[in-house]
ZADO-19565 format. One record per residue: x, z, y of N, C-alpha, C in turn. Coordinates in pm, whole numbers, plus 50000, padded with zeros to 5 digits. Atoms other than C-alpha are relative to their C-alpha. Example, Ala and Ser with C-alpha at 12.3 -4.5 7.8 and 13.67 -1.06 7.14 Angstrom:
// ZADO-19565
500895000049881512305078049550500905000050120;499184999449881513675071449894499235007350109;
// end
This chain:
// ZADO-19565
500175012750001727374526291117498465002049918;501624996750078723264520890988499834985649986;500275009150079722434493490771498524995950019;501665000950000718694474090869500294983349945;500025013950115718354448490571498394996849958;501575005550077715244428790441500774992949850;499625009850125715444414490080499764987150003;500875013450013714524375890013498535000350005;501385002950041711694385889874498865010950119;500374996249878710454407590172499684988050100;500415010849901710904377190396498884990849962;500745009950064709164355190180498365004050014;501494993749992706244377990129499424997850140;500334999849869705994385390489499874985650061;500045018349962706174344990578499074998649942;501385004950045703204343490355498675004550081;500704988049920701604370190537499584994550143;500095003949812702284355190884499424985350016;500725012849991700884319790796498905001250071;501244998049964697304328190836499985001250175;499904994549841697744346991206500554986050104;499375008349943700154318891281499104986350033;500935014649951697574288891244498875003550087;500754996249895694894309891430500555000650102;499304996449813697154318591730499994986450051;499565009949958698014284591751498474987050002;501145009749997694584263291640498845005850069;501354996749948691814283991819499954996550150;499925002349860693094278192188500164980750014;499895012750028693914241392052498334991349992;501415002750039690314238191921499205001650140;500874996549843688694253892256500624990250115;499695010749894690694228692470499764984549934;499785013650069690844197592236498754993049913;500875004350090687864196792035498254999450032;501584999949982684264186792060499145002249904;500624998850089681914198791830501075001349862;499144998950098684694204791575500584986649981;499175013250046685914169091586501155001050110;498734999349954689684163391645499834986450076;499825012649931690284136491940500204988049909;499715014850077690244099791800501394999049987;498585001650008694054097991877500715007249870;499324992050074694964125991674499504993649845;500745007950115692654111691374500874992449965;499505017850000694504079191396501465003649936;498644995250062698004096691364499905003949891;499914996350112697154117091093499784991149887;500145009750068695824088090915500974990649966;498555010749994698864064590983501045010249910;499054991950107701014092690823499735000549912;500484995150148698904101890528499904982449904;500065009150074698374064390455500934990249968;498665005250045702024052490481500575004549924;499064993050082704154056890232501235006750069;499244992649971706674065990451500095014050051;499974989849979705194097890527500635010249911;499694990450134706634109690192501685001750052;498874998149965710104105690381500135005150112;500194995049853709324109990725499795015449986;500274985050007707784146690668501185007549954;498674995750044710734158090482501584997350096;498754998449918713264146490699499865006050149;500394990749920711444161490990500435014349983;499424983750033711654195790826501605003449978;498544997349982715224191090747500645001650121;499504998949876715944181991089499975013250075;500314988249903714204210091215500795012249951;499414990550064715624233990977501525001650017;498785000649943719244224291075500075001650151;499774998949869718424223591449499615017750005;500454987850013716824259091362501395008849995;499124992750059720014271191223501394995950155;499515006349912721954251691477499875008450173;500294993949860720354265791788500435019849996;499284984649984721294303991635501365001250016;498655001150025724684291291609500574997450158;499475006549864725054279191978499705014350073;499974985949905723694314592139501005009149932;499114989750050725804332691898501514996350058;498465000549947728994315592012499685000850148;500244995149843727634318592363500235014350038;499814986949985727964353592328501105004149928;498564994450053730854358292114501315000950017;498605003249949734074365092214500874987650016;499605010150016735574341392024499234986249958;500915014650002732724310792060499924997149840;500375004850168732564289291758500585005049891;499364995850098735294303491573499485013349909;500904989150087733054333691501498784994649923;501115003550054730084313491380500154991349858;500415011150111729554297391004498565000949983;501435002050078726934284390812499864997449876;500104999550166725664285790476498504999849961;501104994250088723044288090190499505012449952;500384986350104721484320990019499404994349924;500725006550111720544308089709499075012149966;501024991650037718934340789631499125000550085;500705004249892717064339889947499424986850038;500395012549972716604302389930499744998950140;500145005249852717404300390309501134995850039;498855004749909720114284390533500065012750082;499904988349914721514309690754501464991250077;499145000349919723894309891048500665013150047;499284985350029726334340391058501045000050107;498994996749855728184356091369501245009949896;499064990950087731484374391215500645009950093;499964984649914731554397691537498995003650061;501394993849942729284419691679499504996350135;500465006349856726884411191968499415015950041;500664985649937725004435692222498554996649956;501245000450063721764442592115498954987850081;500755010649980720084418292361500354985249964;499715012050028722294389092287499774996049878;500415008350137721824390391918498425001449972;501435001549983717834397991983499674980750057;500405013449973718064364392179500484990549890;499565006150105720094349191906498664998849887;500994999250084717084359591670498734988050051;501285005749927714134344091911500034985750069;499915011649944715534313992049499554984549899;500485013050057714844289591750498384998249957;501404999349982711264301291725499454997150138;500715006149863710854296392110500264982250001;499895014749983712454262792093499204991049940;500585007850083711034250691810498695001649986;501114994350050707914268691740499135003150136;501044994549874706264282692110500014984650099;500095015849954707154248092268499454989149946;500725010950095705824225992020498595002650012;501384996049993702744246992016499464997550125;500515003349895702554243692382499724986550036;500245017649946703054208492425498514994349910;501385004350065700204205592162498815004450102;501254997049897697824223892370499904994350125;499795008349870698944205392688499324989349983;500165012650035698744171192538498774997349934;500615003150124696554173892227500284995549924;499175005350105698854161292020500105010449891;500104990250120698314178691677501004997849948;498904999150085701314166991515501245011550082;498994989149951703474189591767499385013449964;500454989550021701214216591717500175005349838;499914998350118701544212991340501755004549989;498474998550007705374212791415500365011050015;499734984149966705334245391594499505008049934;500584986150103703154265391333501354996849899;499094999350105705654254091095501095005950017;498744989849937708524268091279499795009950048;500154987950005707044295891354499955007149865;499904993750136706574305191015501434998349962;498764996750059710174295690908500755007950086;499274990049949711334317691193499615017149958;500534988450062709634347891007500955009649994;499044991849999712684364290908500845002450127;499355000049888714324361591237498915011650081;501174990149948710774379791397500225014749952;499744987950062711514407491149501065004650030;498804994649983714974413191225500055005950151;500054997949854714194410591606499035013050022;500404982250008711904439391528500465012249947;499684989950017713534458391373501045004250065;499224995249935716204459391624499455002850119;500744996749843713754465891927500165013350064;499644987849917714614499492003501365004849998;498744999849990718344495791990500334994950107;499585005049919719954497992312501475000350032;498615000050013723344507992255500684995749898;499155000550104726074499692040500254986750043;499935013650053726784465291859498974997849904;500885004650127724744447891623501094988449947;498895011550074726814427691351499274995349900;500325004650108725404403091124500575007549863;499314997350119725204416790773501054990249903;499285013150103728094398390573499604996849877;500625006850153725964396690235498645000650031;501564998850017722244406890319499554993450113;500895002849900719584396290553499845010950070;500114987149903719774418990864501305001550068;498744995949934722654433791058500145015349980;499414983449980724684467391128499895005450143;500284999149857724004486391415501435009449978;498434993949986727884498291513499825005950119;499854996149880727844524191761501325003750058;498664999049959730614524691978500365017150069;
// end
């Protein structure tokens, strides 16, 4: 059994380093498609002005973030439950005070591919798809949401990366740390 783990400090540091590339990856295509000489389309300017001028943004933005975080963990849980032999009985949710992060935890090992799918689904559904919608529709709010949830998935991306060369055995969520155990059969 081999341990693959990260500290909360590592995840937060890499998360900060990931912000600039995430913004560039999302914004450069958006700018090339939707901006004319650096000016964002009028409807986006209006949407952003409305949000910033309304006192509701003080409630709305944190609510959207909170709902997104809950959805992120729920997506992990759904994928875990789909691949775990005992389904939802094997999934638990919580909050890691040291890492200052919510988590979904699977109590039983998963195949490497199922484990990796569990890692990337929140990034795909809450990051990639909103960014693509932003690119297609020109709606900058989708773009911002997608960037935010790309950044929120940085720990998952790091765990995915650590597991990339594992083909055999099973991967078990680490019971106490951020990461997993590779259990060879």
